[in-house]
C-alpha positions in Angstrom: 0.0 0.0 0.0 1.3 3.5 -1.0 1.5 6.0 1.9 -1.0 8.8 1.2 -1.0 10.8 4.4 1.9 10.0 6.6 5.4 11.3 5.9 8.7 10.9 7.8 7.3 12.7 10.8 3.5 12.1 11.0 1.1 14.0 8.8 1.9 17.5 7.8 0.6 20.2 5.4 -1.3 23.4 4.9 -4.0 23.9 7.6 -7.6 23.7 6.4 -6.3 22.7 3.0 -4.3 19.5 3.5 -4.8 19.1 7.3 -8.6 19.5 7.4 -11.2 18.8 10.1 -12.4 15.8 8.1 -8.9 14.4 7.9 -8.3 14.9 11.6 -11.6 13.2 12.5 -10.7 10.2 10.4 -7.2 10.0 11.9 -8.8 10.0 15.4 -11.3 7.3 14.5 -8.8 5.1 12.8 -6.1 5.4 15.4 -8.6 5.0 18.2 -9.9 1.8 16.7 -6.5 0.4 16.1 -5.3 1.1 19.7 -8.3 -0.2 21.5 -7.2 -3.5 23.1 -9.1 -5.0 26.0 -12.1 -4.0 28.1 -10.6 -1.1 30.1 -11.4 2.5 29.5 -9.1 3.5 26.7 -7.6 7.0 26.6 -5.6 9.2 24.4 -3.5 12.2 25.4 -3.6 15.2 23.0 -1.2 18.2 23.1 -0.6 21.0 20.6 1.6 24.0 19.9 0.3 27.5 19.6 -0.9 27.7 16.0 -4.4 29.1 15.4 -5.4 26.0 13.5 -4.7 23.9 16.6 -8.1 24.6 18.0 -9.8 23.3 14.8 -7.7 20.2 14.5 -7.9 19.4 18.2 -11.7 19.6 18.2 -12.0 17.4 15.2 -9.7 14.8 16.6 -11.6 14.8 19.9 -14.8 14.0 17.9 -13.0 11.2 16.1 -11.6 9.6 19.2 -14.7 9.9 21.3 -16.9 8.5 18.5 -15.1 5.2 18.7 -15.2 5.1 22.5 -11.8 6.6 23.6 -11.6 9.0 26.5 -9.5 12.1 25.7 -7.1 14.0 27.9 -6.3 17.5 26.7 -3.1 19.2 27.8 -3.1 22.5 25.8 0.2 23.8 24.5 3.0 21.4 25.4 6.3 20.4 23.7 6.3 17.3 21.6 8.8 15.5 23.9 6.5 16.3 26.8 3.6 14.6 25.1 5.7 11.5 24.3 6.9 11.4 28.0 3.4 11.9 29.4 1.8 9.3 27.1 4.1 6.7 28.7 4.0 8.1 32.2 0.2 8.3 32.4 -0.3 4.9 30.8 -2.3 6.4 27.9 -3.0 4.0 25.0 -2.0 6.7 22.5 -0.5 10.1 22.3 -1.1 12.9 19.8 0.8 16.1 19.1 -0.8 18.7 16.9 2.1 20.6 15.4 4.1 21.4 12.2 7.3 21.7 14.2 9.5 24.5 12.7 7.1 25.3 9.8 5.2 28.6 9.6 1.9 29.1 11.4 -0.3 28.3 8.3 1.0 24.7 8.3 0.0 22.1 10.8 0.4 18.4 11.4 -0.4 15.4 13.5 2.2 13.2 15.2 1.2 10.0 16.9 2.9 8.1 19.8 2.3 4.6 21.0 1.8 3.7 24.6 5.6 3.4 25.0 6.1 7.0 24.0 7.7 6.1 20.6 6.5 7.4 17.3 4.5 4.8 15.4 6.2 2.5 12.9 5.6 2.6 9.2 3.6 -0.6 9.4 1.2 0.9 12.0 0.8 4.1 10.1 -0.1 2.1 7.0 -2.8 0.3 9.1 -4.2 3.6 10.2 -4.3 4.8 6.6 -6.1 1.6 5.6 -8.7 2.2 8.2 -9.1 5.8 7.1 -10.0 4.6 3.6 -12.7 2.3 4.9 -16.3 3.1 5.8 -16.1 3.3 9.6 -19.7 4.1 10.3 -20.4 0.6 11.5 -17.6 0.7 13.9 -18.6 3.7 15.9 -19.3 3.3 19.6 -22.8 2.8 20.9 -24.2 5.8 22.8 -23.4 4.6 26.3 -19.8 3.8 25.3 -18.9 7.2 23.8 -15.6 8.6 25.1 -15.4 11.4 27.6 -13.2 14.5 27.4 -11.2 16.2 30.2 -8.7 19.0 30.2 -6.0 18.1 32.6 -4.0 20.4 34.9 -0.5 20.1 36.3 1.1 18.4 33.3 3.4 21.4 32.7 4.8 21.0 36.2 5.3 17.3 35.6 7.4 18.0 32.5 9.4 20.8 34.1 10.3 18.5 37.0 11.2 15.7 34.6 13.5 18.0 32.6 15.2 19.3 35.8 15.8 15.7 37.0 17.9 14.9 33.9 20.7 17.0 35.7 22.7 15.9 38.7 20.8 16.6 41.9 23.4 19.0 43.2 23.9 21.0 40.0 22.6 24.6 40.0 22.6 27.1 37.2 23.1 29.9 39.8 25.4 32.6 38.4 24.6 31.9 34.8 22.8 34.5 32.6 20.8 32.6 30.0 18.7 33.9 27.1 16.0 31.6 25.8 14.0 31.9 22.6 10.9 29.7 22.6 9.8 30.5 19.0 6.4 31.7 20.3 5.7 28.0 20.4 4.8 25.1 22.6 7.6 25.6 25.2 6.8 29.3 25.8 5.9 28.6 29.4 7.8 25.5 30.5 11.3 26.3 29.2 11.7 29.6 31.0 10.2 28.1 34.2 12.6 25.2 34.2 15.6 27.4 33.7 14.5 29.8 36.4 13.9 27.0 38.9 17.4 25.7 38.2 18.8 29.0 39.5 19.6 30.8 36.2 19.2 34.5 35.6 16.9 34.1 32.7 15.7 36.4 29.9 13.1 35.0 27.6 12.0 36.0 24.1 9.5 34.4 21.7 7.1 33.8 24.6 4.1 35.8 23.4 2.2 33.5 21.0 -0.8 34.9 19.2 -1.6 32.0 16.9 0.3 33.5 13.9 3.8 34.3 15.1 5.1 30.8 15.8 8.6 30.4 14.3 8.3 33.9 12.7 11.8 35.4 12.7 12.5 33.6 15.9 13.4 30.2 17.3 16.0 27.6 16.1 15.4 28.3 12.4 15.9 32.0 12.8 18.5 32.4 15.6 19.6 35.9 14.8 17.0 37.4 17.2 18.5 35.3 20.0 22.1 36.2 19.0 21.2 39.9 19.3 19.6 39.3 22.7 22.6 37.4 24.0 24.9 40.3 23.0 22.5 42.9 24.4 22.2 41.4 27.8 25.7 39.9 27.8 24.4 36.4 28.4 26.6 33.4 29.0 24.7 31.4 26.5 21.5 31.4 24.5 19.0 28.6 23.8 16.7 28.6 20.7 13.9 26.1 20.5 11.6 25.4 17.5 7.8 25.6 17.5 7.3 22.2 19.2 10.6 22.2 21.1 11.9 18.9 19.8 15.0 20.7 18.4 17.4 23.2 19.7 20.4 25.3 18.6 22.6 27.4 20.9 24.3 30.7 20.7 27.6 31.4 22.6 28.4 34.5 24.5 29.7 36.1 21.4 26.5 35.5 19.5 27.9 32.7 17.4 25.7 29.7 16.4 26.2 26.3 18.0 24.5 23.7 15.8 23.3 20.2 16.5 26.7 18.7 15.5 28.6 20.7 18.0 25.9 19.9 20.7 26.3 16.2 20.0 30.1 16.5 20.2 29.9 18.3 23.6 27.5 15.7 25.1 29.4 12.7 23.6 32.7 13.8 25.0 31.3 14.6 28.4 29.2 11.4 28.7 32.2 9.3 27.6 34.3 10.8 30.4 31.6 10.2 32.9 30.9 6.6 31.7 27.4 7.5 30.6 27.6 6.4 26.9 25.8 3.1 26.6 28.3 2.2 23.9 31.2 4.2 22.4 29.1 5.5 19.5 26.8 8.2 18.3 24.1 8.2 15.6 23.8 11.1 13.1 22.4 11.5 9.6 24.3 11.7 6.3 24.1 15.5 6.6 26.2 15.9 9.7 29.5 17.5 9.1 32.6 15.3 8.5 34.3 17.4 11.1 32.0 15.8 13.7 32.9 12.3 12.5 36.7 13.1 12.7 36.3 14.6 16.2 34.4 11.6 17.5 37.0 9.3 16.0 39.7 11.1 17.8 37.8 10.5 21.1 37.4 6.8 20.3 33.7 7.2 19.5 32.2 5.7 16.4 29.7 7.6 14.2 26.8 5.7 12.6 25.0 7.5 9.8 21.4 7.2 8.7 19.0 8.8 6.2 17.7 12.3 7.0 15.0 12.3 9.7 15.1 11.8 13.5 12.9 8.7 13.3 15.7 7.0 11.4 18.3 8.2 13.9 16.2 6.7 16.7 15.7 3.4 14.9 19.4 3.0 14.5 20.0 4.0 18.1 17.6 1.3 19.3 19.1 -1.3 16.9 22.7 -0.6 17.9 22.1 0.1 21.6 23.4 3.7 21.5 21.9 6.3 23.8 22.9 9.5 21.9 22.0 10.6 18.4 20.7 13.6 16.5 20.8 15.9 13.5 22.8 19.0 12.7 19.4 20.9 12.6 19.1 20.3 16.4 17.1 17.2 16.9 19.0 15.6 19.7 17.8 12.3 21.1 19.0 11.2 24.5 17.3 7.9 24.9 18.2 7.6 28.6 15.6 10.3 29.1 13.4 10.6 26.1 11.9 8.7 23.2 12.1 11.6 20.7 14.2 14.8 20.3 14.0 17.1 23.3 15.4 20.6 22.8 15.2 21.6 26.5 16.8 18.5 27.9 19.6 18.6 25.3 20.3 22.2 26.2 20.4 21.4 29.9 23.1 18.7 29.2 25.3 21.3 27.5 24.6 23.9 30.3 25.8 21.3 32.8 29.1 20.9 30.9 29.6 24.7 30.7 28.9 25.0 34.4 31.1 22.1 35.3 34.1 23.4 33.3 33.7 27.0 34.3 34.7 28.2 30.8 33.0 30.4 28.2 30.4 28.6 26.0 32.5 29.7 22.9 35.3 27.5 24.2 33.3 24.6 25.6 31.0 24.3 22.6 33.5 24.6 19.7 34.7 21.0 19.8 35.8 20.9 16.1 36.1 23.1 13.1 33.4 22.2 10.5 34.7 21.3 7.1 33.5 23.6 4.3 30.1 22.3 3.2 28.4 23.3 0.0 24.6 22.8 -0.5 22.7 23.2 -3.8 19.1 22.4 -4.8 18.1 21.4 -8.4 14.4 21.6 -9.1 12.9 19.1 -11.6 9.4 18.7 -13.0 9.1 14.9 -13.5 11.1 11.8 -14.1 14.1 10.5 -12.2 17.1 12.7 -13.0 19.4 10.7 -10.7 19.1 7.7 -13.0 20.3 9.6 -16.1 23.5 8.0 -17.3 25.4 11.4 -17.5 24.3 12.2 -13.9 25.5 8.8 -12.7 28.9 9.4 -14.4 29.2 12.9 -13.0 28.5 11.7 -9.4 31.1 8.9 -9.7 33.6 11.3 -11.1 32.9 13.7 -8.2 33.3 10.9 -5.6 36.6 9.9 -7.2 38.0 13.5 -7.0 37.0 13.8 -3.4 38.3 10.4 -2.4 39.9 10.7 1.0 39.4 14.5 1.1 35.6 14.8 1.5 32.2 13.3 0.6 29.1 13.8 -1.4 25.4 13.3 -0.4 23.0 13.6 -3.3 19.3 12.8 -2.5 15.8 13.7 -3.6 13.8 15.8 -1.2 11.1 14.0 0.7 8.7 17.0 0.4 9.6 18.8 -2.8 10.5 17.9 -6.5 14.1 18.9 -5.7 17.4 17.1 -5.8 19.6 18.1 -2.9 23.4 18.1 -3.6 25.7 18.4 -0.7 29.5 18.2 -0.8 32.1 18.8 1.9 35.8 18.4 2.2 39.1 19.9 3.3 39.6 21.9 0.1 36.7 24.3 -0.4 37.6 25.1 -3.9 37.6 21.5 -4.9 34.3 20.8 -3.2 32.7 23.8 -5.0 34.0 22.6 -8.4 32.7 19.1 -7.8 29.3 20.3 -6.6 28.9 22.8 -9.4 29.8 20.1 -12.0 27.2 17.7 -10.7 24.6 20.5 -10.5 25.2 21.5 -14.1 24.7 18.0 -15.4 21.6 17.5 -13.1 20.1 20.7 -14.3 20.4 19.6 -17.9 18.9 16.2 -17.1 16.0 17.8 -15.1 15.1 20.3 -17.9 
């Protein structure tokens, strides 16, 4: 069966165009039916970010779940990792996060978590799609068995306490001045509260959501606002989350960006010294910089690479028994604590290292010099340009020229009719020549 709705991270698209109330209701009914198992009262936990369309989608999903006999617990705005954690902690049969992550406000999406707090497998998502295509009118609950709905209080405090407990009991952020940018998103309340309770002098921006300003010129995809605030208040470090707080980038005291690769390097080295790495290895995607791989190798730590997407990182972590993985974009998965990327928890691990070493973030968080990395996109209308004979030869020639000095990653986008060409290596001029040559041939093949 071909996937129609689910992508690499749930269902995502333009609100009220792709992500409609009708679709949300069907997802609720199908997922509710699939996760009913036994005679107990079944329940689903639903969280969301701060998009205006969240109200519409939430209401439609509530109708879908209750119509098949599932009780619904509503949390209001909460980070994606909080919903994953609470689904497992509260013994819910299913968890739902209504969010389009780092996308603009007019997009939205639906992420589903199983009772173990993990994102659903491809096989289960296909089963949900199969049910969505069926006529479910005969499977609706009888009137006495309809689900009930309750908005629950106190879940923010539970998540804040959970995040704080990922740090050593005696560690305080007292004396640190921290700027945090919550992207006007799901963490606008919990992230500043956690940092303040840990003792930091904290200044927050991106904490005034209005339904439209999520990720708008703020957050992890637009860290310039945070860099300016860090320099303005002379902060020790800045933390930028995205709209649902499952990814993070940092800014040092000089206003320079610290991406996911550097964050993984800091945590990996620290955890290895403290004996906290489950195995001497880290999982990253093919897009992580070669400089990270060489740094980890110098520390006796292997780097396993996967396809782009945090779900593939987590799958490899579980398969290999690693407890640290992530993406350069800032999805950092610490499986000792979470079943998905958690921006706040990842940031706290780095803060702990900065505090422990007593050195500036610019020194602590610059573990390696990234190799020059060149990115190009080639748009095509139809066909499979990567199978063109001239393109295949150009790629092989590029790989030969970079042998031992760099690498190439060439892949079709999962969301656009675009071929992404990435090259990196020690010699920037060589990398640019290789990438430009491949792009030229690809452009001709795509015309």
